[in-house]
C-alpha positions in Angstrom: 84.8 136.4 76.8 88.3 135.0 76.7 89.3 131.7 78.4 91.4 132.0 81.5 94.7 130.3 82.3 94.6 127.0 84.1 96.0 128.6 87.3 93.2 131.1 87.4 90.6 128.3 86.8 92.0 126.6 89.8 90.9 129.5 91.9 87.5 129.6 90.4 88.2 132.8 88.5 87.1 134.0 85.0 88.5 136.7 82.8 86.5 139.5 81.3 87.9 141.9 78.7 86.3 145.3 78.8 86.3 147.8 75.9 86.4 151.4 77.0 84.2 153.9 75.1 85.8 156.9 73.5 89.5 156.0 73.1 89.0 152.3 72.3 90.7 151.5 75.6 90.6 147.8 76.6 90.5 146.7 80.2 91.4 143.3 81.5 89.8 142.3 84.7 90.0 139.1 86.8 86.8 138.3 88.6 86.7 136.1 91.7 84.8 135.8 95.0 87.6 137.7 96.7 87.8 140.5 94.2 88.6 141.5 90.7 92.0 143.0 89.7 91.9 145.4 86.8 95.2 146.4 85.3 95.9 148.9 82.6 98.9 150.9 81.4 99.8 153.9 79.3 102.4 152.9 76.8 104.1 156.3 76.8 105.2 156.3 80.4 104.8 152.5 81.1 102.9 153.3 84.3 99.9 151.2 85.4 96.9 151.6 87.6 95.7 148.6 89.7 92.0 148.8 90.5 90.6 146.2 93.0 86.8 145.7 93.0 84.2 143.3 94.5 81.7 142.2 91.9 78.5 140.5 93.3 76.0 140.0 90.5 75.4 143.4 89.0 76.9 145.4 91.8 80.5 146.6 91.9 82.2 147.9 95.0 85.6 149.7 94.7 88.3 148.6 97.1 91.4 150.5 96.0 93.1 152.3 93.1 96.9 152.5 93.2 99.7 153.3 90.7 102.4 150.7 90.0 105.4 150.9 87.8 107.0 148.3 85.5 109.7 147.7 88.2 107.1 147.0 90.9 105.5 144.2 88.8 106.5 140.6 89.3 106.6 137.9 86.6 103.1 136.8 87.6 101.7 140.3 87.2 102.9 140.5 83.7 101.2 137.2 83.0 97.9 138.5 84.4 98.3 141.7 82.4 98.8 139.9 79.1 96.1 137.3 79.5 93.9 138.7 76.8 96.9 139.6 74.7 96.1 143.3 74.8 96.7 146.2 77.3 94.7 149.1 78.3 96.0 152.4 77.0 95.1 155.2 79.4 96.6 157.7 81.7 97.0 157.1 85.4 94.8 160.2 86.1 91.9 158.4 84.4 91.5 155.9 87.3 88.2 157.2 88.5 86.7 157.1 85.0 88.0 153.6 84.5 86.0 152.4 87.6 82.9 154.0 86.2 83.4 152.4 82.7 84.2 149.0 84.3 80.9 149.0 86.2 78.8 149.7 83.2 80.6 147.5 80.8 80.7 144.4 83.1 76.9 144.5 83.2 76.7 144.9 79.4 79.2 142.1 78.7 77.5 139.7 81.1 74.3 140.1 79.2 76.1 139.7 75.9 77.9 136.5 77.1 74.6 135.0 78.2 73.2 135.3 74.6 76.5 134.2 72.9 76.7 130.7 74.5 75.0 128.7 77.2 76.1 129.4 80.7 78.3 126.7 82.1 78.2 126.1 85.8 81.8 125.3 86.8 82.3 122.8 89.5 83.3 124.1 92.8 86.3 122.1 93.7 85.8 120.7 97.1 88.6 118.8 98.9 87.5 115.5 97.3 87.3 117.1 93.9 90.8 118.5 94.2 92.0 115.0 95.1 90.4 113.6 92.0 91.9 116.4 89.9 95.4 115.7 91.1 95.2 112.0 90.0 92.7 112.3 87.1 93.1 112.2 83.4 96.7 111.0 83.3 98.0 110.3 79.8 101.1 108.6 81.0 101.7 106.5 84.1 105.2 107.9 84.9 105.3 109.9 88.1 108.9 111.2 87.6 108.3 113.2 84.4 112.0 114.3 84.2 113.2 110.7 84.2 110.4 109.8 81.9 111.7 112.3 79.3 115.1 110.7 79.3 113.6 107.4 78.6 111.3 108.6 75.8 114.0 110.7 74.3 116.2 107.6 73.8 113.2 105.8 72.3 112.6 108.8 70.0 116.2 108.7 68.8 115.9 105.0 68.1 112.6 105.2 66.2 113.6 108.2 64.1 117.1 106.9 63.2 115.9 106.1 59.7 113.3 108.9 59.2 115.5 112.0 59.3 114.6 112.8 62.9 110.8 112.8 62.3 108.5 110.6 64.4 105.5 109.2 62.4 102.1 109.3 63.9 101.9 105.5 63.8 105.0 105.2 66.2 103.8 107.8 68.7 102.2 105.2 71.0 105.4 103.1 71.1 107.6 106.1 71.7 105.7 107.3 74.8 105.4 103.8 76.2 101.8 102.8 75.4 100.9 99.2 74.4 99.5 98.0 71.1 95.9 98.1 72.4 96.3 101.8 73.0 97.7 102.6 69.6 94.5 104.1 68.2 94.1 106.1 71.4 97.6 107.4 71.1 97.0 108.4 67.5 93.9 110.3 68.5 96.0 112.1 71.2 98.7 112.9 68.5 96.0 114.4 66.2 94.7 116.5 69.0 98.0 117.9 70.0 99.0 118.5 66.4 95.7 120.3 65.7 96.2 122.5 68.8 99.6 123.6 67.4 98.7 123.7 63.7 101.0 120.9 62.8 100.3 119.0 59.6 101.9 116.1 57.8 101.5 113.3 60.2 105.0 113.5 61.7 106.8 115.6 64.2 110.4 116.5 65.0 112.2 116.3 68.3 111.3 119.9 69.4 107.6 119.3 68.6 107.8 116.0 70.3 109.1 117.6 73.5 106.2 120.1 73.3 103.8 117.1 73.1 105.5 115.4 76.0 105.5 118.5 78.2 101.8 118.9 77.5 100.7 115.3 78.3 102.9 115.1 81.3 101.6 118.5 82.7 100.5 118.1 86.3 97.8 120.7 85.9 94.4 119.1 85.7 93.0 121.9 83.6 95.6 121.3 80.9 94.8 117.7 80.8 91.1 118.4 80.8 91.5 120.7 77.8 93.5 118.1 75.9 90.9 115.4 76.7 88.0 117.7 75.7 89.7 118.5 72.4 90.3 114.8 71.8 86.5 114.3 72.0 85.7 117.5 70.2 86.7 116.4 66.7 85.3 119.4 64.8 87.0 121.8 67.3 83.8 123.9 67.8 84.1 124.0 71.6 81.1 121.6 72.0 80.8 117.9 72.2 77.8 116.1 70.6 76.5 112.6 71.1 78.3 111.2 68.0 81.7 112.4 69.3 81.1 110.9 72.7 80.2 107.6 71.0 83.5 107.6 69.1 85.6 108.2 72.2 83.7 105.5 74.1 84.5 103.0 71.3 88.2 104.2 71.4 88.4 103.8 75.2 86.6 100.4 75.1 89.2 99.1 72.5 92.1 100.3 74.6 90.7 98.6 77.7 89.6 95.4 75.8 86.0 95.9 76.7 84.2 94.5 73.7 80.7 94.6 75.3 81.0 98.3 76.0 82.1 98.9 72.4 78.9 97.2 71.2 76.7 99.4 73.4 78.6 102.6 72.8 75.6 104.4 71.3 73.5 103.6 74.3 76.1 104.9 76.7 76.7 108.0 74.7 73.0 108.8 75.0 73.2 108.1 78.7 76.0 110.8 79.1 74.0 113.3 77.0 70.9 112.7 79.1 72.9 113.3 82.3 74.9 116.4 81.2 72.4 117.9 78.7 69.1 118.0 80.6 67.9 120.9 78.4 68.4 118.8 75.3 70.6 121.4 73.5 72.4 118.6 71.7 75.9 119.4 73.1 77.9 119.6 76.3 80.7 122.0 77.2 84.0 121.6 78.9 82.5 122.7 82.3 80.0 119.9 82.1 82.8 117.4 81.4 84.8 118.7 84.3 81.8 118.3 86.6 81.4 114.7 85.6 85.1 113.9 85.8 85.5 115.3 89.3 82.4 113.7 90.6 84.2 110.7 91.8 83.0 108.2 94.4 83.7 109.1 97.9 84.2 106.6 100.7 83.2 108.3 103.9 85.6 107.6 106.8 84.9 108.6 110.3 87.6 110.7 112.0 88.4 108.0 114.5 88.8 105.5 111.7 91.2 107.8 109.9 93.3 108.1 113.1 93.2 104.3 113.6 94.3 103.8 109.9 97.2 106.2 110.4 98.3 104.4 113.6 98.0 101.1 111.9 100.2 102.3 109.0 102.8 103.5 111.4 102.7 100.2 113.3 103.1 98.2 110.1 106.2 100.0 109.0 109.2 97.6 109.1 111.4 98.1 112.1 115.1 97.2 112.1 116.2 95.5 115.3 119.8 96.4 115.9 120.6 93.7 118.4 121.3 90.6 116.3 120.4 88.2 119.1 117.0 89.8 119.6 116.4 89.9 115.8 117.2 86.2 115.4 115.0 85.4 118.4 112.1 87.4 117.0 112.5 85.8 113.5 112.7 82.3 114.9 109.7 82.9 117.2 107.6 84.2 114.3 108.7 81.3 112.0 107.6 78.7 114.5 104.4 80.5 115.3 103.5 80.5 111.6 104.8 77.1 110.6 104.6 74.9 113.7 102.5 72.3 112.0 104.9 72.0 109.0 107.9 72.1 111.4 107.0 69.1 113.5 106.1 67.0 110.4 109.2 68.0 108.6 111.4 67.4 111.7 109.8 64.0 112.3 110.4 63.0 108.6 114.0 64.2 108.6 114.6 62.6 112.0 113.3 59.2 110.8 115.4 59.4 107.6 118.6 60.2 109.5 117.7 57.4 112.0 117.3 54.8 109.3 120.4 56.0 107.5 122.5 55.8 110.7 121.0 52.4 111.6 121.9 50.9 108.2 125.4 52.6 108.2 126.3 51.1 111.6 124.9 47.7 110.6 127.1 47.4 107.5 130.0 49.0 109.4 130.0 45.8 111.5 129.7 43.4 108.5 132.4 41.6 106.5 131.5 43.7 103.4 133.0 46.7 105.1 136.4 45.1 105.1 136.3 45.0 101.3 134.2 47.9 100.2 134.8 50.2 103.2 132.4 53.2 103.9 131.1 53.1 100.4 128.8 50.2 101.0 127.6 51.8 104.3 126.7 55.0 102.4 124.9 53.1 99.6 122.9 50.9 102.0 122.0 53.9 104.2 120.7 55.8 101.2 118.8 52.7 100.1 117.0 52.5 103.5 115.8 56.1 103.2 114.6 55.3 99.6 112.4 52.5 101.0 110.8 54.9 103.4 110.3 57.7 100.9 109.0 55.4 98.1 106.4 54.2 100.6 105.2 57.6 102.1 105.2 59.4 98.8 102.0 57.6 98.0 100.1 58.9 101.0 99.6 62.5 100.0 97.9 61.4 96.8 95.5 59.0 98.6 92.7 61.6 98.4 89.9 59.6 100.0 92.0 58.7 103.0 93.1 62.3 103.5 89.5 63.6 103.1 88.3 61.1 105.7 91.1 62.1 108.1 90.4 65.8 107.8 86.6 65.5 108.0 86.2 62.8 110.6 89.2 63.2 112.9 90.9 66.0 114.9 94.2 65.5 113.1 93.5 68.6 111.0 94.4 70.7 114.0 98.0 69.2 114.0 98.7 67.9 110.5 98.9 70.4 107.6 96.8 68.4 105.1 96.7 71.5 102.8 100.4 71.1 102.2 100.1 67.5 101.0 101.2 68.3 97.5 104.2 70.3 98.7 105.2 67.3 101.0 104.8 65.0 97.9 107.3 67.2 96.0 109.7 67.3 98.9 109.7 63.6 99.2 110.3 63.4 95.4 113.4 65.6 95.9 114.6 63.4 98.7 114.2 60.3 96.5 116.3 62.0 93.8 119.0 62.6 96.3 118.8 59.1 97.7 119.0 57.5 94.2 122.0 59.7 93.4 123.9 58.7 96.6 122.9 55.0 96.3 123.9 54.7 92.6 127.1 56.8 92.8 128.5 55.0 95.8 127.8 51.6 94.2 129.2 52.5 90.7 132.2 54.6 91.6 133.2 53.4 95.0 132.3 49.9 96.3 132.0 48.0 93.0 135.5 49.2 91.9 136.9 48.1 95.3 135.3 44.7 94.8 136.7 44.4 91.3 140.2 45.2 92.5 140.2 43.3 95.8 142.9 40.7 96.3 142.2 37.1 96.8 142.4 37.2 100.5 139.8 40.0 100.8 137.5 38.5 98.1 137.2 35.3 100.2 134.9 37.3 102.5 132.6 38.1 99.5 132.3 34.6 98.0 129.1 33.8 99.9 127.5 36.8 98.2 129.1 37.1 94.7 130.2 33.5 94.0 133.5 31.7 93.8 134.6 33.6 90.7 135.5 37.2 91.3 133.8 39.7 88.9 136.2 41.1 86.4 134.2 44.1 84.9 131.0 46.2 85.3 129.1 44.0 83.0 128.7 41.4 85.8 126.7 43.9 87.8 124.8 45.5 84.9 123.4 42.2 83.5 122.2 41.0 87.0 118.6 41.5 88.3 119.8 44.2 90.6 121.6 46.1 87.7 118.8 45.9 85.2 116.0 46.8 87.6 118.1 49.6 89.0 118.9 51.2 85.7 115.3 50.9 84.4 114.0 52.6 87.6 116.4 55.5 87.2 115.4 56.0 83.6 111.6 55.9 84.3 111.9 58.2 87.3 114.0 60.6 85.4 111.3 60.8 82.7 108.5 61.3 85.3 110.4 63.8 87.3 111.3 65.9 84.2 107.8 66.0 82.8 106.4 66.9 86.2 108.5 70.1 86.1 106.1 73.1 85.8 108.0 74.2 82.6 106.9 71.0 80.9 103.6 70.4 82.7 102.3 73.9 82.0 103.5 74.0 78.4 106.0 76.8 79.1 108.7 74.9 77.2 108.0 74.7 73.5 109.6 71.7 71.8 109.8 71.0 68.0 106.7 69.4 66.6 107.7 65.7 66.8 108.4 66.2 70.5 105.5 68.7 71.3 103.5 65.8 72.8 106.1 65.5 75.5 104.8 68.7 77.2 101.5 69.5 78.8 99.3 67.9 81.4 98.7 64.7 79.4 102.4 64.0 79.2 102.7 64.6 83.0 99.7 62.4 83.8 100.8 59.4 81.7 104.5 59.7 82.8 103.5 59.7 86.4 101.7 56.4 85.9 105.0 54.9 84.9 105.5 54.5 88.7 103.3 51.4 88.5 106.2 49.8 86.6 108.7 51.5 88.9 107.2 49.9 92.0 107.1 46.5 90.4 110.8 46.9 89.6 111.5 48.2 93.1 110.0 45.1 94.7 112.1 42.8 92.4 115.2 44.9 93.1 114.6 44.6 96.8 114.3 40.8 96.7 117.4 40.2 94.6 120.0 41.7 96.9 123.8 40.8 96.8 124.5 41.1 100.5 121.2 39.9 102.0 120.0 36.4 101.4 117.5 35.8 104.3 113.9 36.8 103.4 113.3 38.7 106.7 116.3 40.9 105.9 114.8 42.0 102.6 112.6 44.7 104.0 111.5 46.6 100.9 108.1 44.9 100.6 107.5 45.6 104.3 107.8 49.4 103.7 105.6 49.3 100.6 102.9 46.8 101.6 100.5 49.2 103.5 100.9 52.3 101.3 100.5 50.4 98.1 97.4 48.6 99.5 95.8 51.9 100.5 96.5 53.4 97.1 95.2 50.3 95.3 92.0 50.4 97.4 91.6 54.1 96.6 91.7 53.4 92.8 89.3 50.5 93.2 86.9 52.6 95.2 87.0 55.3 92.6 86.2 52.8 89.8 83.3 51.3 91.8 81.9 54.6 93.1 82.0 56.3 89.7 80.2 53.5 88.0 77.5 53.1 90.6 76.9 56.9 91.1 76.0 57.8 87.5 75.2 61.4 86.6 72.9 62.9 84.0 74.0 66.1 82.2 71.4 68.8 82.8 72.9 71.9 81.2 76.1 72.8 79.3 77.3 76.3 78.5 80.4 77.6 76.8 81.4 81.1 78.1 83.8 83.8 76.9 87.3 83.2 78.1 87.3 79.6 77.1 85.3 78.2 80.1 82.9 75.2 79.9 80.2 75.0 82.6 78.5 71.7 83.2 75.5 71.2 85.4 74.7 67.5 86.2 72.4 65.6 88.4 73.4 65.0 92.0 73.9 61.3 92.8 72.0 60.0 95.8 74.2 60.2 98.9 76.7 62.5 97.3 77.4 64.8 100.3 80.0 67.5 100.1 81.2 70.8 101.6 81.6 74.1 99.8 85.2 74.5 98.7 85.7 70.8 98.0 86.4 69.3 94.5 85.6 66.2 92.6 87.3 64.2 89.8 85.7 64.1 86.4 86.2 61.5 83.7 85.0 61.5 80.1 85.6 58.3 78.3 85.0 60.0 74.9 88.1 62.1 75.5 90.2 59.6 77.5 89.0 56.5 79.3 91.9 56.6 81.8 92.3 60.3 82.8 90.5 61.8 85.8 90.9 65.5 86.4 90.1 67.5 89.5 87.6 70.5 89.4 86.2 72.6 92.2 82.5 72.2 92.8 80.7 75.5 92.1 77.2 74.5 93.3 76.2 74.8 96.9 75.7 71.7 99.2 71.9 72.5 99.3 71.5 72.6 95.6 69.8 69.7 93.9 72.5 69.5 91.2 76.2 69.5 90.8 78.1 72.1 88.7 81.7 72.6 87.6 83.3 75.4 85.6 86.3 74.1 83.5 88.9 76.4 82.1 90.1 75.2 78.7 93.9 75.0 79.0 95.2 71.6 77.9 94.6 68.7 75.5 92.0 67.0 77.7 89.9 70.1 78.5 90.1 71.1 74.8 88.8 67.7 73.8 86.0 67.9 76.4 84.9 71.3 75.1 84.8 70.0 71.5 82.7 67.0 72.5 80.1 69.1 74.4 80.1 71.9 71.9 78.8 69.5 69.3 75.6 69.2 71.3 75.2 73.0 71.9 73.5 75.8 70.0 74.1 79.5 70.1 72.6 81.3 73.1 69.3 83.1 72.4 66.8 85.3 74.2 69.4 87.0 76.4 70.8 83.7 77.8 74.3 83.7 79.1 77.2 82.0 77.3 78.2 81.7 73.7 76.8 78.1 73.3 74.2 76.3 75.4 72.3 73.1 75.7 70.1 72.0 78.5 67.6 69.2 79.5 64.2 70.4 80.7 62.5 68.4 83.3 60.8 65.3 81.8 63.0 65.5 78.6 65.7 63.2 77.6 69.2 64.6 77.3 70.6 65.1 73.8 72.2 61.9 72.7 75.3 63.9 71.6 76.2 64.5 75.2 79.2 62.4 76.1 79.0 60.2 79.2 80.6 61.7 82.2 81.8 59.9 85.4 82.5 61.7 88.7 84.3 60.7 91.9 84.5 62.5 95.2 84.1 64.7 96.9 87.7 65.4 98.1 88.9 67.8 100.8 90.4 71.1 99.9 91.7 74.1 102.0 88.6 76.3 101.3 86.3 73.8 103.0 87.5 75.1 106.4 86.0 78.5 105.9 83.2 77.7 108.4 85.6 77.7 111.3 86.2 81.5 111.0 83.9 84.3 111.9 85.5 86.6 109.3 86.8 85.3 105.9 88.6 86.9 103.1 88.0 85.0 99.9 90.3 85.7 96.9 89.8 84.2 93.5 92.1 84.9 90.5 90.4 84.1 87.2 88.9 80.6 87.2 90.2 80.3 90.8 86.9 81.9 91.9 85.2 78.5 91.5 85.4 77.3 95.1 84.6 80.7 96.4 81.4 80.8 94.4 80.2 77.7 96.1 81.1 79.2 99.5 79.2 82.4 98.7 76.1 80.4 97.8 76.4 78.3 100.9 76.8 81.4 103.1 73.6 83.0 101.6 71.7 79.8 102.2 72.9 79.5 105.8 72.2 83.1 106.6 68.6 82.8 105.2 68.0 79.6 107.1 69.4 81.1 110.3 67.0 84.1 110.0 64.1 81.8 109.6 65.0 79.7 112.6 63.0 80.8 115.6 64.8 82.8 118.3 68.0 83.3 116.3 69.2 86.6 114.9 72.4 87.3 113.0 74.5 90.0 114.6 77.5 91.1 112.6 80.7 89.9 114.2 79.0 88.0 117.0 80.1 84.5 117.9 77.8 81.5 117.8 75.7 81.5 120.9 75.7 78.6 123.3 71.9 78.2 122.9 72.5 76.9 119.4 75.5 74.6 119.8 73.3 71.6 119.1 71.6 73.0 116.0 72.6 72.3 112.5 74.4 75.6 112.5 76.8 74.7 115.3 79.7 74.3 112.8 78.9 77.4 110.9 80.8 80.3 112.6 81.1 82.7 109.7 79.5 86.1 110.2 81.3 88.3 107.7 82.8 87.7 104.3 84.9 89.8 101.9 85.1 88.4 98.4 87.6 89.7 95.8 87.5 88.3 92.3 90.3 89.5 90.0 90.1 88.6 86.3 91.7 90.1 83.2 88.8 89.7 80.7 85.4 91.3 80.7 83.8 88.1 79.4 84.9 86.3 82.5 82.1 88.0 84.5 79.6 86.0 82.5 80.7 82.8 84.3 79.1 83.7 87.6 76.8 86.6 86.7 73.7 84.8 88.1 75.5 84.0 91.4 76.9 87.5 91.9 73.4 89.0 91.4 71.8 86.5 93.7 74.2 87.1 96.5 73.9 90.9 96.1 70.1 90.7 96.3 69.7 88.0 99.0 72.3 89.4 101.4 70.0 92.1 102.8 72.1 92.6 105.9 75.3 93.3 104.0 77.3 90.6 105.6 79.0 89.6 102.3 81.1 92.3 100.6 81.6 91.7 96.9 84.5 93.2 94.9 85.2 92.5 91.2 88.3 93.7 89.5 89.0 93.8 85.8 92.8 94.1 85.2 92.5 94.8 81.5 91.0 98.3 82.3 93.5 100.9 83.2 93.6 102.2 86.7 91.4 105.0 88.0 92.7 108.3 86.8 94.1 107.1 83.5 92.8 109.1 80.6 92.1 105.8 78.7 89.6 104.7 81.3 88.2 108.1 82.3 85.1 107.9 80.1 84.5 104.3 81.0 84.5 105.3 84.7 82.0 108.1 83.9 79.6 105.8 82.1 80.0 103.2 84.8 79.1 105.7 87.6 76.1 107.1 85.8 74.7 103.7 84.7 75.2 102.1 88.1 73.5 105.0 89.9 70.6 105.1 87.5 70.0 101.4 86.7 71.9 99.5 89.5 73.9 97.5 86.9 77.7 97.6 86.3 78.6 98.2 82.6 81.8 96.1 82.8 80.5 93.0 84.7 76.8 93.2 83.8 76.0 92.5 87.5 74.9 94.5 90.5 78.5 94.5 91.8 80.4 97.6 90.7 83.7 96.6 89.0 87.0 98.2 90.0 89.8 98.8 87.5 93.3 97.4 87.5 94.6 95.3 90.4 93.6 95.6 94.1 95.9 97.2 96.7 96.1 94.1 98.9 97.8 95.9 101.7 94.8 98.3 101.9 92.4 95.4 101.8 94.1 93.7 104.8 94.3 97.0 106.6 90.6 97.7 106.2 89.7 94.3 107.5 92.0 94.7 110.5 90.3 98.1 111.3 86.8 96.6 111.0 87.6 93.4 113.0 90.2 94.1 115.7 91.2 91.0 117.8 89.5 88.7 115.3 90.9 85.6 113.6 90.4 86.0 109.8 90.6 83.1 107.4 92.2 84.0 104.1 91.4 81.6 101.3 93.1 82.0 98.0 92.6 80.0 94.8 94.5 80.6 91.6 97.9 80.7 90.1 100.9 80.9 92.4 101.8 84.5 91.3 99.7 86.0 94.1 100.4 83.4 96.8 103.6 84.9 98.2 102.2 88.5 98.5 99.0 87.4 100.3 100.9 85.0 102.5 103.4 87.7 103.5 100.7 90.2 104.2 98.9 87.7 106.4 102.1 87.3 108.4 102.8 91.0 108.6 99.4 91.9 109.9 99.3 88.9 112.3 102.6 90.0 113.8 101.9 93.7 114.1 98.1 94.0 114.8 95.6 92.3 117.0 93.9 90.8 114.0 95.3 87.3 113.1 95.2 86.1 109.5 95.3 82.4 108.7 96.4 81.9 105.1 95.2 78.9 103.0 95.9 78.5 99.4 95.1 76.3 96.5 97.2 76.7 93.4 96.8 75.2 89.9 
């Protein structure tokens, strides 16, 4: 039996070559459900007879016999005719005998084929299977193959410039655009394509490379399937055994950075053999592999849901308003709808600054100094007045206890955007920089020069302020209290502002070794505390004024008194609270991905909400530094826990101190290193002392105000969401146990329970998306994910895990991983990537699809979107929230917490 072409396979057809009796005539037939075409020719006159038959089992029904000539045949007919490489030599008058021979020989060859190799049941390609075939087993991610060739051709020319036009096997991955992790996989692909073409020597020329490219970029699934099968089938015997499957699993795991799967490759190879070789023959065939590859997960969607989805997609298409007035009105309306809280605060702040500037400008416009220094002194004094305001209010956003109290105990949270406190702090810092610039420039280059060059008549007006002797140079101003304090403040603020820049604070800027300590969080933290000196200098600078001698006109201390008092009390409260509320370390674990988890005792009276954070201090690392970390335990837990990502000097030192008290994990325990205190035991003396302070308010704590929430965590940004998930499970369980209360998906809190402890808990549906790049990251919260999956019996919490190191679904490098994942999850209920009950998705989520699905499931609802992680994803999620809020009945409120 000869293998058919990919096109024929696509129509579920198989080829049978028939050998006629007396005259060694060979007949090529094509069998299908519709019928079988048998074509033959006589070489002498080049005429052919086309015989059409229906073959059902062992019965053959003749449909038609007709003569065709060479000129009647199209290109496709020639291809069919030459499928077996041989033609049937006969005369057209032999048509009837051909039918008779065909009937007998088909039965005979079917029996022979049964004994020659096991029968492979080919997968009938349903609509869903065809969809999987179109996107499955892609060796390259380029969709425009023609443009792709131009790109790889240039790369080929570049890589073979010194090798006489031959591309070595080691450079094949680079040439076709695969990364370093996929190099071994690309070399395996190279070997397979070379073996198929009989190429030896480990290098190829441009013509051969073009053949390789055409093959791996072929849009036919059957072609890609054959290449993939041959990659696995190392000995090219047409069969795949368990050892060959194990090798390709190891190769796929390496390309996708899945070390755990690589370790368990033998177990997963046995799992595939068990699934595809139930008869225990010891091998599987290409048909078995096709069945498994095309058996993708289906997401059933009702017809009306599909229609709604299409309507929503049309509605979300951007529309261009031709009328500029209407377009501006729409944009302004949307802007204020989305930013009204920020807008009024910003407008109030700008208004107060302009008011103070104008007040001081007019005041000095009417004073004698104006006659000598002109508008310069007005500008300098106006800027100074705004500086007093901004140096006062810049402290308020960092008064954490005060802000937490205001957002928890008052209704101000409905009007004041407390979540934007850090952004407001940065805006004020920019305004201070501008104010300092205006104040210093107008003094140094405008009013001081006018004073130095004033004639005697004009200087008489300034004698009460600068003395009887007129200043002759700048040194007079520099050596004064005003000059010294002003210069020192500018220098210290410049240092603090520079080191607060993300490029320095996040170590993105690499300085030479002597200056390397000037970057990182530690440098930022210590430089920011230079403001203690700055405020001292500011008070001195504000009392030693040239043009104001009366104490009540020296208003700097009046601006600063209340904010500095509040800030000082905050620091005092932190010191007292942390020393009184001591904690005991209960458990420590070091996880893959450089994460340190610490479980500690819960101090008496320490009450917090899920989503909040606390400050942690470890004197063994640094007695002065306090660092914020989200609380990962739930409010009802009898302990506190934090998960700390090792990123900077302080966290690295903390990990080192705790690792000294840890031992390697044993007996299936999670983590790389562990240490814990059992009840009644004393903690290891090697544990360093830890102080905590808090809790402090954060955006995610407001999740209870929404019936539907979308929780998104990027990497370690999942920490506040983990606490929220545990809190939701605890609340759902408690609500079920409460008499007369039943949870109904999507239903609001009933009026009968307004006075119960659940009156502030409105959440009825949650979607959690955790995106991480490393497989080891799933160990951080494996227990919580399993607990939520098991305890959430009503399916109110939808869990999604994404591993971005794994190539997207349909990529040949992740195809076998997806197979094993589906089989193992269906059989054992455990995901092979995360090790939890939650099935892991590959690559990155399609966030627009996520938003659209929630909008379809919850029309006219208000959805709280809570994101925690790096700022890379903030803009996209925020923009999607705005788009869907403007164009659908579902409103999305976006909250973010960046680090």
